VOPAGU-2260 file (C-alpha; in pm, 1 decimal, decimal comma):
REM VOPAGU-2260
SITE   aa  ch    i         X         Y         Z
SITE  GLU   A    0   11621,5   -3149,9    5211,6
SITE  ASP   A    1   11347,9   -2896,2    5239,5
SITE  ALA   A    2   11455,2   -2736,3    4914,4
SITE  ILE   A    3   11469,6   -3071,3    4742,3
SITE  SER   A    4   11135,7   -3176,1    4883,3
SITE  THR   A    5   10967,6   -2838,9    4783,4
SITE  ALA   A    6   11113,7   -2861,3    4428,7
SITE  GLN   A    7   10970,1   -3231,6    4394,9
SITE  THR   A    8   10628,2   -3121,6    4507,5
SITE  GLU   A    9   10613,3   -2815,4    4264,0
SITE  THR   A   10   10724,7   -3038,2    3976,8
SITE  GLN   A   11   10448,3   -3297,1    4059,2
SITE  SER   A   12   10182,6   -3006,0    4077,9
SITE  THR   A   13   10237,1   -2862,7    3739,6
SITE  LEU   A   14    9990,2   -2766,0    3463,5
SITE  ALA   A   15   10111,9   -2703,8    3123,9
SITE  PRO   A   16    9934,5   -2531,6    2825,1
SITE  ARG   A   17    9813,2   -2766,5    2564,5
SITE  GLY   A   18    9740,4   -2638,3    2205,9
SITE  ASP   A   19    9701,7   -2289,2    2073,8
SITE  THR   A   20    9580,0   -1998,4    2263,3
SITE  ILE   A   21    9270,9   -1851,9    2102,5
SITE  LEU   A   22    9184,5   -1473,6    2099,4
SITE  VAL   A   23    8827,0   -1381,5    1986,4
SITE  SER   A   24    8764,2   -1018,3    1896,2
SITE  ARG   A   25    8451,0    -820,3    1998,2
SITE  GLY   A   26    8177,6    -707,2    1743,4
SITE  VAL   A   27    8211,6    -717,4    1360,6
SITE  ALA   A   28    8478,0    -597,5    1118,7
SITE  PRO   A   29    8674,6    -387,8    1158,1
SITE  PHE   A   30    8771,1    -546,5    1497,0
SITE  ASP   A   31    8942,3    -315,6    1745,9
SITE  ASN   A   32    8970,0    -520,9    2065,8
SITE  VAL   A   33    8990,7    -871,5    2189,0
SITE  GLN   A   34    8679,6    -993,6    2385,5
SITE  THR   A   35    8809,7   -1332,2    2506,6
SITE  ILE   A   36    9141,0   -1523,9    2558,6
SITE  ARG   A   37    9096,3   -1895,7    2557,9
SITE  PHE   A   38    9377,8   -2167,6    2626,2
SITE  LYS   A   39    9376,7   -2531,8    2741,1
SITE  LEU   A   40    9572,8   -2680,2    3044,9
SITE  ALA   A   41    9667,4   -3030,9    3120,9
SITE  PRO   A   42    9876,7   -3190,1    3392,8
SITE  SER   A   43   10256,2   -3217,3    3300,2
SITE  PRO   A   44   10393,8   -3574,0    3261,7
SITE  GLY   A   45   10410,4   -3732,0    3618,0
SITE  ALA   A   46   10217,0   -3459,4    3787,1
SITE  LYS   A   47    9973,3   -3549,1    4062,1
SITE  GLN   A   48    9611,2   -3392,2    4067,1
SITE  ILE   A   49    9596,2   -3030,8    4059,5
SITE  SER   A   50    9303,4   -2847,6    4223,4
SITE  LEU   A   51    9144,5   -2552,9    4040,0
SITE  ASP   A   52    8899,0   -2487,4    4288,8
SITE  ASN   A   53    8717,1   -2162,0    4227,9
SITE  LEU   A   54    8796,2   -2019,6    4584,8
SITE  SER   A   55    9144,1   -2103,0    4584,2
SITE  THR   A   56    9257,8   -2048,1    4207,5
SITE  LEU   A   57    9353,1   -1704,1    4090,8
SITE  ILE   A   58    9357,4   -1571,5    3744,3
SITE  GLN   A   59    9595,5   -1272,5    3668,3
SITE  TYR   A   60    9581,4   -1050,6    3362,6
SITE  SER   A   61    9810,2    -774,8    3241,1
SITE  ASP   A   62    9885,7    -593,7    2909,3
SITE  ASN   A   63   10085,8    -310,6    2777,1
SITE  THR   A   64    9867,5     -48,9    2955,5
SITE  THR   A   65    9702,2    -262,6    3230,4
SITE  ALA   A   66    9890,0    -332,1    3556,0
SITE  ALA   A   67    9813,3    -688,9    3682,0
SITE  GLU   A   68    9465,1    -758,5    3775,1
SITE  THR   A   69    9402,8   -1067,2    3987,9
SITE  VAL   A   70    9063,6   -1233,4    4052,4
SITE  PRO   A   71    8950,6   -1568,2    4174,5
SITE  LEU   A   72    8844,4   -1821,8    3912,7
SITE  ASN   A   73    8470,3   -1786,1    3831,0
SITE  ALA   A   74    8409,1   -1510,7    4080,1
SITE  PRO   A   75    8209,5   -1189,1    4000,5
SITE  THR   A   76    8424,8    -887,4    3908,5
SITE  ASP   A   77    8382,2    -523,0    3968,1
SITE  PRO   A   78    8468,7    -280,0    3693,7
SITE  ALA   A   79    8597,6     -23,9    3967,9
SITE  THR   A   80    8859,8    -274,5    4097,8
SITE  ASN   A   81    8908,6    -484,4    3771,0
SITE  PRO   A   82    8871,2    -249,1    3487,7
SITE  CYS   A   83    8987,6    -520,9    3221,3
SITE  ILE   A   84    8881,1    -856,3    3358,9
SITE  ASN   A   85    8508,6    -917,6    3313,9
SITE  THR   A   86    8473,6   -1288,0    3377,1
SITE  THR   A   87    8693,0   -1610,0    3419,3
SITE  ALA   A   88    8583,8   -1955,9    3383,6
SITE  ALA   A   89    8730,7   -2312,5    3374,0
SITE  VAL   A   90    8542,2   -2577,7    3155,4
SITE  TRP   A   91    8658,0   -2943,9    3161,7
SITE  LEU   A   92    8698,0   -3072,4    2802,9
SITE  THR   A   93    8773,2   -3428,6    2937,6
SITE  GLY   A   94    8701,9   -3536,2    3289,2
SITE  ASP   A   95    8502,9   -3308,2    3544,5
SITE  GLY   A   96    8507,6   -3177,3    3883,9
SITE  ASN   A   97    8747,0   -2902,2    4018,2
SITE  VAL   A   98    9059,2   -3123,3    4013,1
SITE  VAL   A   99    9275,8   -3169,9    3698,9
SITE  ASP   A  100    9359,3   -3548,6    3687,1
SITE  LYS   A  101    9600,0   -3722,8    3475,5
SITE  GLY   A  102    9466,3   -3729,4    3115,6
SITE  GLU   A  103    9198,5   -3441,5    3168,6
SITE  ILE   A  104    9207,7   -3120,3    2993,3
SITE  VAL   A  105    9053,5   -2797,1    3107,7
SITE  GLN   A  106    8995,8   -2473,4    2921,0
SITE  ILE   A  107    9041,0   -2157,1    3085,4
SITE  THR   A  108    8861,5   -1840,0    2943,9
SITE  VAL   A  109    8928,6   -1479,9    3037,0
SITE  THR   A  110    8656,3   -1245,9    2918,6
SITE  LEU   A  111    8773,2    -879,7    2886,0
SITE  ARG   A  112    8590,0    -559,8    2910,7
SITE  THR   A  113    8575,1    -317,4    2597,3
SITE  THR   A  114    8896,0    -165,8    2483,7
SITE  CYS   A  115    9139,7    -345,3    2717,1
SITE  LEU   A  116    9339,2    -565,6    2463,4
SITE  LEU   A  117    9382,1    -391,0    2130,6
SITE  ALA   A  118    9585,8    -465,3    1814,8
SITE  ASN   A  119    9958,2    -502,0    1836,7
SITE  GLU   A  120    9977,2    -525,6    2224,0
SITE  SER   A  121   10151,3    -773,1    2444,4
SITE  TRP   A  122    9941,4    -959,2    2696,2
SITE  LYS   A  123    9986,0   -1217,5    2976,2
SITE  VAL   A  124    9748,5   -1438,2    3176,9
SITE  GLU   A  125    9876,2   -1639,7    3489,1
SITE  VAL   A  126    9681,7   -1912,3    3658,0
SITE  TYR   A  127    9778,2   -1952,3    4023,5
SITE  PRO   A  128    9655,3   -2290,2    4152,0
SITE  ARG   A  129    9627,0   -2339,7    4526,3
SITE  ASP   A  130    9903,2   -2590,1    4518,5
SITE  GLY   A  131   10169,2   -2592,5    4242,2
SITE  ALA   A  132   10350,4   -2392,7    4007,9
SITE  ILE   A  133   10211,0   -2083,2    3819,5
SITE  VAL   A  134   10112,0   -2137,5    3457,5
SITE  SER   A  135   10185,0   -1841,3    3237,2
SITE  VAL   A  136   10021,1   -1795,8    2892,4
SITE  GLN   A  137   10125,1   -1484,2    2711,9
SITE  GLY   A  138   10143,2   -1346,2    2344,4
SITE  LYS   A  139   10107,1   -1042,4    2140,9
SITE  THR   A  140    9796,5    -948,6    1939,0
SITE  PRO   A  141    9835,4    -917,7    1560,1
SITE  VAL   A  142    9878,1    -564,4    1403,7
SITE  GLU   A  143    9529,6    -628,4    1234,7
SITE  LEU   A  144    9260,8    -822,3    1451,1
SITE  ALA   A  145    9051,4   -1092,5    1305,8
SITE  GLN   A  146    8734,3   -1245,9    1446,2
SITE  ASN   A  147    8924,9   -1557,4    1578,5
SITE  MET   A  148    9309,5   -1553,5    1619,4
SITE  SER   A  149    9536,5   -1842,3    1706,0
SITE  VAL   A  150    9856,2   -1738,3    1889,3
């Protein structure tokens, strides 16, 4: 019974990616690294409210050469302990607050420090809400970077 109850709670506490993931390069052409990763999240069908409170939501980033770095959402980061994650943010595109309700969409932005995510590298961002399932967004940068890329 406990396993079934836990599985039902996890299913009802799930966010899912919506739309494309956008990578934005730093500087001017020729582009050599990615500055930001942006993606949208919305509740899965039938999901209950999901909190993305700054203090209890974690964002984790990793790539080919970077071990997993984890920081709280919207918290200041220190280059000594987080060499790649510069900032993280959540912006409600529909709705507001720190809880994602049915019908709401929130955009997550992870800003990276210089030379962390280069061309032709695999990367992954995971969102760990206080309650519910982990949301993973991942991809591979193109062989040649452009200013804006949809992956």
